[in-house]
A tleap script that builds the chain and sets N, CA, C and O, in Angstrom:
source leaprc.protein.ff14SB
mol = sequence {
  NMET THR ALA LYS ASP ASN ILE LYS ALA GLU
  ILE ASP SER ILE ASN GLU GLU TYR LEU ASP
  GLU LEU TYR LEU LEU ILE LYS ASP PHE ALA
  GLN SER LYS GLN GLN LEU LYS LYS ILE CVAL
}
set mol.1.N position { -17.241 6.356 1.604 }
set mol.1.CA position { -16.171 5.579 0.988 }
set mol.1.C position { -15.380 4.836 2.060 }
set mol.1.O position { -15.178 5.329 3.170 }
set mol.2.N position { -14.948 3.659 1.700 }
set mol.2.CA position { -14.103 2.898 2.618 }
set mol.2.C position { -12.654 3.349 2.459 }
set mol.2.O position { -12.309 4.061 1.516 }
set mol.3.N position { -11.833 2.931 3.380 }
set mol.3.CA position { -10.403 3.258 3.292 }
set mol.3.C position { -9.813 2.688 2.008 }
set mol.3.O position { -8.993 3.335 1.356 }
set mol.4.N position { -10.230 1.477 1.646 }
set mol.4.CA position { -9.715 0.849 0.425 }
set mol.4.C position { -10.118 1.668 -0.808 }
set mol.4.O position { -9.315 1.849 -1.723 }
set mol.5.N position { -11.356 2.158 -0.828 }
set mol.5.CA position { -11.810 3.008 -1.938 }
set mol.5.C position { -10.988 4.289 -2.013 }
set mol.5.O position { -10.613 4.727 -3.101 }
set mol.6.N position { -10.708 4.887 -0.861 }
set mol.6.CA position { -9.899 6.108 -0.826 }
set mol.6.C position { -8.490 5.854 -1.334 }
set mol.6.O position { -7.932 6.665 -2.073 }
set mol.7.N position { -7.916 4.724 -0.935 }
set mol.7.CA position { -6.568 4.371 -1.394 }
set mol.7.C position { -6.558 4.171 -2.902 }
set mol.7.O position { -5.669 4.668 -3.594 }
set mol.8.N position { -7.551 3.439 -3.410 }
set mol.8.CA position { -7.637 3.209 -4.858 }
set mol.8.C position { -7.777 4.524 -5.619 }
set mol.8.O position { -7.168 4.694 -6.676 }
set mol.9.N position { -8.566 5.447 -5.097 }
set mol.9.CA position { -8.745 6.744 -5.751 }
set mol.9.C position { -7.430 7.516 -5.792 }
set mol.9.O position { -7.106 8.139 -6.803 }
set mol.10.N position { -6.682 7.477 -4.710 }
set mol.10.CA position { -5.385 8.154 -4.685 }
set mol.10.C position { -4.416 7.514 -5.670 }
set mol.10.O position { -3.690 8.214 -6.376 }
set mol.11.N position { -4.402 6.190 -5.719 }
set mol.11.CA position { -3.522 5.487 -6.654 }
set mol.11.C position { -3.861 5.867 -8.088 }
set mol.11.O position { -2.968 6.070 -8.911 }
set mol.12.N position { -5.152 5.960 -8.386 }
set mol.12.CA position { -5.573 6.334 -9.739 }
set mol.12.C position { -5.094 7.729 -10.128 }
set mol.12.O position { -4.944 8.027 -11.313 }
set mol.13.N position { -4.853 8.581 -9.138 }
set mol.13.CA position { -4.439 9.953 -9.443 }
set mol.13.C position { -2.919 10.126 -9.497 }
set mol.13.O position { -2.427 11.190 -9.872 }
set mol.14.N position { -2.176 9.075 -9.122 }
set mol.14.CA position { -0.713 9.162 -9.090 }
set mol.14.C position { -0.144 8.944 -10.484 }
set mol.14.O position { -0.633 8.116 -11.252 }
set mol.15.N position { 0.889 9.698 -10.790 }
set mol.15.CA position { 1.584 9.552 -12.063 }
set mol.15.C position { 2.148 8.139 -12.179 }
set mol.15.O position { 2.681 7.591 -11.214 }
set mol.16.N position { 2.026 7.566 -13.358 }
set mol.16.CA position { 2.463 6.185 -13.614 }
set mol.16.C position { 3.919 5.939 -13.221 }
set mol.16.O position { 4.269 4.842 -12.786 }
set mol.17.N position { 4.758 6.950 -13.371 }
set mol.17.CA position { 6.186 6.765 -13.088 }
set mol.17.C position { 6.475 6.514 -11.611 }
set mol.17.O position { 7.565 6.056 -11.269 }
set mol.18.N position { 5.519 6.806 -10.730 }
set mol.18.CA position { 5.725 6.610 -9.295 }
set mol.18.C position { 5.112 5.314 -8.768 }
set mol.18.O position { 5.276 4.992 -7.591 }
set mol.19.N position { 4.419 4.579 -9.605 }
set mol.19.CA position { 3.699 3.409 -9.123 }
set mol.19.C position { 4.613 2.278 -8.672 }
set mol.19.O position { 4.269 1.553 -7.738 }
set mol.20.N position { 5.762 2.108 -9.306 }
set mol.20.CA position { 6.697 1.072 -8.854 }
set mol.20.C position { 7.174 1.355 -7.434 }
set mol.20.O position { 7.249 0.451 -6.601 }
set mol.21.N position { 7.492 2.610 -7.170 }
set mol.21.CA position { 7.939 3.004 -5.830 }
set mol.21.C position { 6.815 2.812 -4.812 }
set mol.21.O position { 7.046 2.330 -3.704 }
set mol.22.N position { 5.610 3.192 -5.197 }
set mol.22.CA position { 4.464 3.024 -4.309 }
set mol.22.C position { 4.218 1.548 -4.015 }
set mol.22.O position { 3.925 1.173 -2.879 }
set mol.23.N position { 4.339 0.723 -5.034 }
set mol.23.CA position { 4.157 -0.721 -4.842 }
set mol.23.C position { 5.137 -1.263 -3.800 }
set mol.23.O position { 4.755 -2.053 -2.936 }
set mol.24.N position { 6.389 -0.843 -3.883 }
set mol.24.CA position { 7.391 -1.307 -2.921 }
set mol.24.C position { 7.046 -0.865 -1.502 }
set mol.24.O position { 7.228 -1.625 -0.550 }
set mol.25.N position { 6.551 0.358 -1.361 }
set mol.25.CA position { 6.149 0.844 -0.038 }
set mol.25.C position { 4.998 0.013 0.519 }
set mol.25.O position { 5.008 -0.370 1.689 }
set mol.26.N position { 4.015 -0.258 -0.319 }
set mol.26.CA position { 2.858 -1.041 0.122 }
set mol.26.C position { 3.279 -2.463 0.473 }
set mol.26.O position { 2.841 -3.015 1.483 }
set mol.27.N position { 4.121 -3.046 -0.353 }
set mol.27.CA position { 4.597 -4.407 -0.115 }
set mol.27.C position { 5.362 -4.485 1.208 }
set mol.27.O position { 5.133 -5.398 2.001 }
set mol.28.N position { 6.265 -3.537 1.448 }
set mol.28.CA position { 7.027 -3.507 2.702 }
set mol.28.C position { 6.103 -3.333 3.905 }
set mol.28.O position { 6.287 -3.983 4.934 }
set mol.29.N position { 5.117 -2.459 3.773 }
set mol.29.CA position { 4.156 -2.227 4.847 }
set mol.29.C position { 3.389 -3.510 5.165 }
set mol.29.O position { 3.252 -3.882 6.331 }
set mol.30.N position { 2.894 -4.176 4.138 }
set mol.30.CA position { 2.123 -5.406 4.335 }
set mol.30.C position { 2.980 -6.490 4.982 }
set mol.30.O position { 2.511 -7.201 5.871 }
set mol.31.N position { 4.219 -6.618 4.548 }
set mol.31.CA position { 5.114 -7.626 5.121 }
set mol.31.C position { 5.416 -7.329 6.585 }
set mol.31.O position { 5.485 -8.249 7.401 }
set mol.32.N position { 5.595 -6.066 6.924 }
set mol.32.CA position { 5.879 -5.723 8.321 }
set mol.32.C position { 4.681 -6.042 9.208 }
set mol.32.O position { 4.856 -6.461 10.352 }
set mol.33.N position { 3.480 -5.851 8.703 }
set mol.33.CA position { 2.276 -6.172 9.477 }
set mol.33.C position { 2.130 -7.680 9.646 }
set mol.33.O position { 1.699 -8.139 10.704 }
set mol.34.N position { 2.477 -8.451 8.633 }
set mol.34.CA position { 2.422 -9.905 8.735 }
set mol.34.C position { 3.423 -10.409 9.776 }
set mol.34.O position { 3.125 -11.335 10.531 }
set mol.35.N position { 4.600 -9.803 9.815 }
set mol.35.CA position { 5.611 -10.210 10.790 }
set mol.35.C position { 5.151 -9.903 12.211 }
set mol.35.O position { 5.427 -10.672 13.132 }
set mol.36.N position { 4.454 -8.785 12.393 }
set mol.36.CA position { 3.932 -8.452 13.720 }
set mol.36.C position { 2.918 -9.492 14.180 }
set mol.36.O position { 2.891 -9.854 15.356 }
set mol.37.N position { 2.089 -9.972 13.269 }
set mol.37.CA position { 1.105 -10.999 13.622 }
set mol.37.C position { 1.794 -12.280 14.075 }
set mol.37.O position { 1.316 -12.950 14.991 }
set mol.38.N position { 2.912 -12.627 13.443 }
set mol.38.CA position { 3.633 -13.842 13.795 }
set mol.38.C position { 4.273 -13.720 15.174 }
set mol.38.O position { 4.369 -14.705 15.906 }
set mol.39.N position { 4.709 -12.518 15.526 }
set mol.39.CA position { 5.360 -12.280 16.814 }
set mol.39.C position { 4.342 -12.360 17.946 }
set mol.39.O position { 4.618 -12.923 19.006 }
set mol.40.N position { 3.183 -11.801 17.714 }
set mol.40.CA position { 2.136 -11.755 18.744 }
set mol.40.C position { 1.412 -13.036 18.756 }
set mol.40.O position { 0.488 -13.215 19.549 }
savepdb mol mol.pdb
quit
């Protein structure tokens, strides 16, 4: 399995009520990585 497959499997097992919070964490993580690319 790829990392993306593992992440998708974990997301599928998470209770629906936590998905909004998880989305915000993922979004913040992705944005921070994009900002690092701009700096370098």
